[in-house]
C-alpha positions in Angstrom: -13.8 -4.7 -1.1 -15.9 -5.3 -4.2 -17.4 -8.7 -4.9 -18.5 -9.8 -8.4 -20.3 -13.1 -7.8 -21.0 -13.6 -11.5 -17.3 -13.2 -12.5 -16.2 -14.9 -9.2 -13.8 -12.0 -8.6 -12.9 -10.0 -5.4 -11.3 -6.6 -5.8 -9.2 -5.2 -3.0 -8.2 -1.5 -3.0 -4.9 -0.5 -1.5 -3.8 3.2 -1.4 -0.3 4.6 -1.1 -0.5 7.9 0.8 2.2 10.4 1.9 3.7 13.8 1.3 4.9 15.0 -2.1 7.9 13.2 -3.6 8.1 10.7 -0.8 8.2 7.8 -3.2 4.6 6.7 -3.6 4.8 6.4 -7.4 8.3 4.9 -7.2 6.9 2.1 -5.0 4.3 1.2 -7.6 6.9 1.3 -10.4 9.2 -0.9 -8.5 6.4 -3.4 -7.7 5.5 -3.5 -11.4 9.1 -4.3 -12.3 9.6 -6.9 -9.6 6.4 -9.0 -10.0 6.0 -11.8 -12.6 4.6 -10.5 -16.0 1.4 -12.6 -15.8 0.5 -11.1 -12.4 0.7 -7.3 -13.1 -1.4 -5.3 -15.4 -0.5 -2.0 -17.1 0.8 0.8 -14.8 -1.0 4.0 -15.5 0.5 7.3 -14.5 -1.0 10.8 -14.9 1.6 13.6 -14.8 1.2 17.4 -14.8 3.4 20.3 -14.5 2.5 21.0 -10.8 2.4 17.4 -9.5 4.0 14.2 -10.7 0.9 12.2 -10.2 -2.2 14.5 -10.2 -4.8 11.8 -9.7 -3.5 8.3 -9.2 -1.5 5.4 -10.4 -3.4 2.2 -10.9 -1.6 -1.1 -10.9 -4.0 -4.1 -10.9 -2.4 -7.3 -9.6 -4.5 -10.4 -10.2 -4.2 -13.8 -8.4 -6.1 -17.0 -8.9 -6.9 -18.9 -5.8 -7.2 -22.6 -5.4 -11.0 -22.2 -5.1 -11.2 -20.7 -8.6 -11.8 -17.1 -7.3 -9.9 -14.3 -8.9 -8.5 -11.8 -6.4 -7.6 -8.4 -7.9 -5.5 -5.9 -6.0 -5.8 -2.4 -7.3 -3.0 -0.2 -6.1 -3.5 3.6 -6.1 -1.4 6.6 -5.1 -2.7 10.0 -4.0 -1.2 13.3 -5.2 1.2 14.6 -2.6 0.6 18.4 -2.9 -1.9 19.9 -0.4 -3.8 21.8 -3.1 -5.0 18.4 -4.4 -6.6 17.4 -1.1 -10.0 16.8 -2.7 -8.4 14.3 -5.0 -6.6 12.6 -2.1 -9.9 12.2 -0.3 -11.6 10.8 -3.4 -8.8 8.3 -4.1 -8.9 7.1 -0.5 -12.6 6.5 -0.7 -13.4 2.8 -0.3 -9.7 1.8 0.6 -9.3 -1.5 2.2 -5.8 -0.8 3.4 -3.3 2.0 3.2 0.5 2.3 3.1 1.9 5.6 4.3 5.1 6.4 2.5 7.2 8.8 4.6 10.4 10.6 3.6 13.3 9.6 5.8 15.1 12.9 5.6 15.0 14.9 8.8 14.1 18.0 6.9 10.9 16.4 5.8 9.7 15.4 9.3 7.0 18.2 9.4 5.8 17.3 5.9 5.4 13.7 7.0 3.5 14.7 10.1 1.1 17.0 8.2 0.5 14.3 5.5 -0.2 11.7 8.2 -2.7 13.9 10.0 -4.3 14.7 6.6 -4.6 11.0 5.9 -6.4 10.4 9.2 -8.8 13.2 8.5 -9.6 12.0 5.0 -10.1 8.4 6.3 -12.7 9.8 8.8 -14.3 11.9 6.0 -14.7 8.7 4.1 -16.3 6.9 7.0 -13.2 4.8 7.8 -11.9 4.5 11.3 -8.1 5.5 11.5 -7.7 3.4 14.6 -8.8 0.1 13.0 -8.1 0.7 9.3 -5.3 -1.6 8.0 -2.2 0.6 7.8 1.6 0.1 7.4 4.3 2.8 7.3 7.3 2.9 5.1 10.3 5.1 5.7 11.7 5.6 2.2 14.9 7.2 0.8 17.2 5.4 3.3 20.1 5.9 0.9 20.1 9.7 1.2 22.2 11.9 3.6 20.5 13.7 6.5 18.0 10.9 7.3 16.5 9.8 10.6 18.6 7.0 12.1 17.5 3.3 12.1 17.4 3.5 15.9 15.0 6.5 15.8 12.7 4.7 13.4 12.8 1.6 15.5 11.8 3.6 18.5 8.9 5.2 16.6 7.8 1.7 15.5 7.8 0.5 19.1 5.5 3.3 20.1 3.0 2.7 17.4 0.9 -0.3 16.4 1.5 -0.2 12.7 4.1 -2.3 11.0 7.0 -0.2 9.9 9.3 -0.9 6.9 12.5 0.8 5.7 13.0 1.2 2.0 15.0 2.6 -0.9 12.1 2.4 -3.4 14.2 3.7 -6.3 16.3 0.5 -6.0 13.4 -1.7 -5.1 14.6 -2.3 -1.6 11.8 -2.8 1.0 9.1 -2.3 -1.6 7.8 -5.9 -1.8 8.1 -6.3 1.9 5.9 -3.2 2.4 3.3 -4.5 -0.1 3.3 -8.0 1.5 2.9 -6.4 5.0 0.0 -4.3 3.8 -1.6 -7.3 2.0 -1.3 -9.5 5.0 -2.8 -6.9 7.4 -5.6 -6.0 4.9 -6.5 -9.6 4.0 -6.8 -10.7 7.6 -9.0 -7.6 8.4 -11.2 -8.5 5.4 -11.4 -12.2 6.6 -12.6 -11.1 10.0 -15.2 -8.8 8.5 -16.4 -10.9 5.5 -15.5 -14.5 6.4 -13.8 -15.1 3.1 -12.6 -18.5 4.1 -16.1 -19.7 4.8 -17.8 -18.0 1.8 -15.1 -18.6 -0.9 -12.7 -21.2 0.5 -9.9 -18.6 0.8 -7.8 -19.7 3.7 -5.8 -16.6 4.8 -2.5 -18.4 5.3 -2.7 -20.3 2.1 -3.8 -17.3 0.0 -1.0 -15.1 1.4 1.5 -17.8 0.8 0.2 -18.1 -2.8 0.6 -14.3 -3.2 4.3 -14.6 -2.3 4.7 -17.5 -4.8 2.9 -15.7 -7.6 5.0 -12.6 -7.0 8.1 -14.8 -7.3 9.5 -13.8 -3.9 8.5 -16.8 -1.7 10.4 -16.4 1.6 11.7 -12.9 0.8 9.4 -11.2 3.3 11.2 -13.1 6.1 14.7 -11.9 5.0 
């Protein structure tokens, strides 16, 4: 997290990680379409012939708190292909929270596992502890044939400590829920570490409720 006392602005970095073509960029595009126009900035995408997003997407979402503090969420994605691991590590540097976007297709199970282990390695390389770093998991592409069943994903969720979401990002399904889950987990971790309520008057429950209102989806996360 970056703090600009002069501008009274907090910047929180969230990174969407996962194997190639799992839907990381699609998640950001869906968020950009779903949020209110005064909340989202410009979505930037860098595309090349060998990877859809070579470096990252950056989607700044800015919220004004009741205390007059501006809170800016910067959302990034990492390139999915293994040859861009150095870029993955660089984008992950300084991340406050991470969403791992997995491909639900059974055929992509190994790719998911390799990307997850790679994410943990890069977190450690950046001095971040994978066991305490705020992390949520999204199983995307639930509309395709040959996918892991809901029951299987539920069992995986029960074995792990990370919140798990199911999504069809191309339709916007599960996208906001994933973002809100990551925001909640990350913000509470930042509160515990930096005492944001005491320093800036940012009550966690009130702020997260305001985020849902500003996104125009109050109550949607509970659906």
